[in-house]
KOLDRENPA-626251 format. One record per residue (C-alpha): x, y, z; residue in three letters. Coordinates in steps of 0.001 Angstrom, whole numbers, plus 500000, padded with zeros to 6 digits. Each point is the difference from the previous one (the first is absolute). Example, Ala and Ser with C-alpha at 12.3 -4.5 7.8 and 13.67 -1.06 7.14 Angstrom:
REM KOLDRENPA-626251
512300495500507800Ala
501370503440499340Ser
***
This chain:
REM KOLDRENPA-626251
511161215762072495Met
498577498886503353Lys
496925498419498420Asn
501930497972497448Ile
502403498802502701Lys
497040498845502095Ile
498467498302496958Thr
503277498286499085Tyr
500716498672503491Val
496352499274500791Gly
499328497998496835Phe
503027497750500479Ile
499247499664503733Ala
496400498929499322Ile
501095497410497428Leu
502679498703502341Thr
497734499946503054Gly
497199498138498231Leu
502424497484498522Trp
501595499168503366Phe
496580499851501661Trp
498976497417497364Thr
503297498074500254Asn
500924499724503723Pro
501624496607499328Asp
503047501793498608Ile
501177500489503602Phe
499927496238500623Gln
501634498763496803Val
502892497570500587Glu
501464499337496547Ser
501845502313497657Phe
497755499038497067Ile
496936500718502089Gly
501355503439500875Leu
500921500601496381Arg
496429499220498890Asn
498561502504502477Phe
502453502723498965Ile
499289499425496293Val
496265500348500687Gln
500469503153502069Tyr
502306501747497522Leu
497763498988497103Gly
496934501401501766Thr
501736503267500836Ile
501367500368496468Ser
496765499416498095Ile
498117502193502483Gly
502426502887499488Ile
499922499520496218Met
496201500209500102Ser
500148503344501827Leu
502627501200497512Ile
497644499179497126Met
497191501955501649Leu
502236503050500482Leu
501144499766496365Ala
496459500840498842Thr
500357503506501503Arg
497002499670502382Pro
498688503524500583Val
497986498857503030Trp
503275499292501827Leu
501544503407499303Glu
498510501835502964Arg
500695497316502677Pro
503534499328498706Leu
500938503624499273Gly
499844500113496200Gly
501050497954497009Leu
503641500982500520Asp
499851498303503430Lys
498169497005498488Ile
502864499528497551Tyr
502535500262502809Arg
498119497218501823Leu
499918498072496705His
503797500264499810Lys
500539498888503606Trp
497751497004499451Leu
501819499144496764Gly
503367499924501772Ile
498507497958502843Thr
498433497397497722Val
503260499683498074Leu
501619498995503308Val
497192497723501269Thr
499478498235496659Ser
503744499393499667Thr
500031498505503495Met
496940497900499092His
501823498679496931Trp
503193499275501954Leu
498133498079502710Trp
498156498081497267Ser
502995498924497933Val
502846500308502494Gly
499328496763501935Pro
499727498102496700Lys
503411501305498928Trp
501494499290503412Ala
498594496462499993Ser
501319499374496498Gly
503464501119501114Leu
499822497791503087Gly
500093502991502370Leu
496778498975501746Ile
498295496638500336Ala
496559499121498825Gly
497886500563496958Lys
496396500714499251Arg
497772496987500544Gly
497441498722497511Pro
497142502250499033Arg
496932499312502160Pro
497052498121498548Asp
497137502471499558His
497459497499498700Ser
497988500163503236Asp
500142503825500239Phe
497352502422498814Gly
499764500651496283Val
501285503555500252Ile
502925499129502248Gln
500918497068497778Ala
499890502265496946Ala
502258502533501708Phe
502407497276501114Ala
500225498578496484Ser
501341503336498744Gln
502733500449502632Arg
502922498934497829Gly
498887502131497054Phe
499326502987502293Ala
503445499675501617Glu
501812500016496636Asn
497866502823498597Leu
500425502084503144Gly
503770499532500000Glu
500356501374496463Trp
497546502806500717Ala
502116500906503031Phe
503137500248497853Tyr
498281502371497585Gly
498361502096502705Ala
503213500302502023Ala
501916501204496933Leu
497350502601499152Leu
499793501217503606Met
503770500500500110Val
499877501918496697Leu
497213502203501387Ala
502350501104502789Leu
502838500898497602Val
499749503720499251Lys
501925499843496729Trp
497523497493498543Phe
498026502139497467Pro
496562501082501180Tyr
498117498728496925His
501511496541500486Trp
499250500215503707Phe
496311500675499190Ala
499786497102497536Lys
501734497466502246Thr
497878501065502954His
496923498999498008Thr
501537496539499415Ile
500185499634503792Leu
496189499983500088Ala
499993496930497760Gly
502614498258502120Leu
497926500806503081Tyr
497074498049498518Leu
502303496998499528Val
501061500312503640Leu
496344500161501057Val
499548496538498471Phe
503180498876501765His
498700501320503313Gly
496520498520499603Leu
501339496521499332Met
502680500012502726Leu
498309501891502838Phe
499284497646502906Asp
496507498752499132Phe
498754499823503583Ala
500870503689500465Ser
497399501125497452Trp
497326499528502673Ser
501959502157502486Gln
500206503828500278Pro
503334500012498141Ile
498283498111497173Gly
497119502481499829Tyr
502458502892499841Leu
502121498288497349Met
496944499216497876Ala
498948503665500154Ala
503512501236499198Met
500403497599497068Leu
496636501104498597Leu
500864503689500351Val
503465499425498558Gly
498648498009497040Thr
497440502680499109Val
502715502665500336Ser
502396498032497781Ala
497325499729497307Val
499466503769500189Ile
503745500535499530Val
500325497500497129Leu
497007501407498115Thr
501203503594500299Gly
497006501100502092Lys
501956501852502710Ile
498395503393500535Gly
497655499452497062Lys
497207502077501537Asn
502424502841500765Arg
501408500469496504Gln
499629502858497568Ala
501608501133496791Thr
501293503409499051Gly
502472501882497870Lys
503034502177500604Ile
499090503674499655Glu
503324501638500833Ala
503618499157500799Leu
502643502184501622Glu
503557498941500799Tyr
501495501382503238Leu
503758499808499324Pro
501307500939503446Gln
497995497183501598Met
500441497640497014Lys
496249499534500114Ser
497110499995497560Leu
496660501628500788Glu
497144498165498293Ile
496462501373499747Val
497333497384499239Ile
496317500437499201Arg
498115496880501154Pro
496682498726498702Asp
496796499914502038Asp
500952496731501694His
502431501978502168Trp
497741501315502751Thr
502589502106501822Gly
502642499687502684His
501165501520503258Lys
503196501986500305Ala
502802497633500966Gly
498664496955498161Gln
501713498210497124Phe
499077498056496876Ala
501475497166497981Phe
500671501385496536Val
500690498082496805Thr
501597502029497226Phe
500408498842496365Pro
502337497034499737Gly
500016496707501839Asn
501606500851503330Asp
496879499589502105Gly
498405502220502623Ala
502190502154502255His
498910501911503121Pro
500121503811499886Phe
498891502406502714Thr
497478502493498625Ile
501366503522500386Ser
496785501902499244Ser
496682500435501782Ala
496835498696498354Trp
497730502566498378Gln
496819498727498378Arg
499745503038497711Asp
503486499380498571Thr
500633496268500468Pro
503751499526499834Gln
502724498047501765Leu
503555501270500278Thr
502898497630500644Leu
503670500782500521Ile
502334497178499017Ser
503609500196501152Lys
502664498029498117Ala
500808497527502773Leu
500080496694498119Gly
500253498347496619Asp
496312500643499237Tyr
499554503599501164Thr
503188501050498203Gln
498387499110496668Thr
496776501985500457Leu
501197503489498856Pro
500918498604496575Lys
497263497356499777Ala
496894502066500785Leu
498277502600497865Lys
496826502052500248Glu
496930498063498923Gly
501354496621501099Asp
497363497719501562Pro
500430498888503606Val
498239497559502301Arg
499363500958503625Leu
499167497863503023Glu
499096501474503336Gly
499979502122501988Pro
501789498260502861Tyr
501612501087503244Gly
499086501551503354Thr
502701502698500104Phe
497148502506499799Thr
500704502561502753Phe
496634499305501653Asp
501198499377503551Glu
498020502316502266Gly
502770501961501753Arg
499851503788499439Pro
503812500119499653Arg
501934498301497195Gln
503640499799498931Ile
500816498861496462Trp
503426498787498911Ile
500910499143496428Ser
503300498594498816Gly
500832500480496318Gly
497218498748497724Ile
497973499274503140Gly
498431503440499642Leu
497350498624497598Thr
497206499206502530Pro
500544503378501631Phe
499537501797496673Leu
496606498339499698Ala
499055500934503563Arg
501087503615499496Leu
497761500216496927Glu
497126498526501993Gln
500492502432502890Leu
500131502890497531Gly
496499499040498883Gln
498713499063503474Asn
501975501789502743Pro
500396498420503434Thr
500567501418503462Glu
502864497567500561Gln
503400501542500645Gln
502496498334497647Ile
503797500205499650Asp
501349498448496804Phe
503700499090499815Tyr
500972499490496364Gln
503426498393500310Ala
502072499232496901Ala
503478500614498598Pro
498417502003497149Val
496550500666498587Cys
498972501182496555Asp
499456503774499959Glu
496703499765498120Thr
498648497505502510Leu
501220502076502945Met
498151503090498748Val
496821497936499794Arg
500619498397503392Leu
500488503352501714Glu
496851501428498388Ala
497954496976501062Leu
501302500217503580Ala
499082503719500252Arg
496512499355498658Lys
499478497026502336Ala
501293501860503062Gly
502784497457500560Val
503359501113501413Lys
502618498743497533Leu
503550499244501154His
502312499574497002Val
502769497776501371Trp
503146499429497960Arg
502535497470501292Asp
503025501902498725Gly
498870503245501609Arg
498050498884503087Asp
501562496622500835Gly
498108496751500324Phe
496446500410501323Leu
499660497946503178Ser
497336499419502596Gly
502026502045502480Glu
500098503033497689Lys
496296499605499345Leu
499236499992503735Arg
502064503150500468Gln
498227501686497096Asp
496398499093500952Val
499394500462503746Pro
496571498309500019Asp
501114496943498012Trp
498619497570502601Lys
496434501089499204Ser
500461499484496243Ala
499475497152497607Ser
503086499521497815Val
499757498993496334Trp
503164498803498279Phe
500615498969496387Cys
503511499427498703Gly
502994497673500377Pro
499251497310502590Ser
503267500456501906Gly
499318503723500395Phe
496446499348501174Gly
501002497243502415Asp
502626502250501624Ala
497518502828500526Val
497411497550501312Lys
502385498462502558Arg
500956503428501303Asp
496480501417500284Leu
498396496903501515Ile
502969499542502318Gly
499523503593501177Ala
496285499558500678Gly
497960500171496797Leu
497234497337500056Pro
500837497274497478Ala
496555500233498377His
500632503676499213Ala
502881499215497617Tyr
498944499126496457His
502562498749497502Gln
499337498754496495Glu
501940496805499199Leu
500263500451496245Phe
502061496897499292Ser
497952497158498538Phe
502701497345499625Arg
***
């Protein structure tokens, strides 16, 4: 989380700093209209810059996974930026149209003067200036569409398949806003550092938008496969799915996840892989819990032999931090990455000392038998924690149970509120922040 916070604050700070460095006259402006023009330029610059970064992150850039902490963290940053640009673009729109409305109602004096004569300007600047009116109108309507779709993306009850489709439309609206920004960005600023940065961001964002619109996201990380086996786990209301991928799937690390497209037209959904990779028997196992409108349909919709499309692997929740002591905590269906790691350790034992707290109200008996066998084979100390019997697992109880917890790296996968509470306690009591690893498996 620290890295994405630094990226979020740092990116906006750099944009803001460069803009003010290029526009020091804002501190000497004397008229309201003059101030309004500066603010519109600033908010427009910030908004299109943030949208450009959002478009880059939407392409699932693997090269950013390690510095930002994994694709789950990238999508969290994507969400923060989306909320921010909804605010800044709305403010940009209000400062653009508000004075016109106020002037029309007689609330403020003054009106826009005549358009300047660009006949003596350079050809490029004159061409840009001639498109200002068209770019303003086009950008205003693109803003309305983008704002509506961004609000819908934040509404949890909006169906996922519609969310995926409308999110693609945003890439098209972004391209319209790129034209808007190109035509209305202060022309003199293109030769300044803020202009160089904006040109680079608009280029990156445009290429990213084309990748999104043409369906090329993750194209070089895709494979096909078929369902080999299905098993319903009634106590957990979950479905275990075994998939055999084709040769395009080159393997994965324990703790990683894949985007999986099953038959139908609901699009790709992320699933943590709950099995270790074995080249001799290439299979992927997923466990899907009925948590939403889509996952509830899978037990009845899927059958053995069905084709699937895979994209991945993604994620850095891979247990490869170098400390000799580890503590694992799973909440509910969050046990899936730990199942994969237990399988991996059974094949390749480690000298690490590991305590695994499997916390859940209930767990399917068949899965528990397998989990216990895997833990014994891997040499992992398994703590079966049941809320009704043992109370709520907290950081305080964990510290009492594991005396050398300060020397451990902690790996958590489960409900975010549960993980955040444990994190606050352990870090507050002295665990280094970088030693706590939490998967943020919420992509909208």
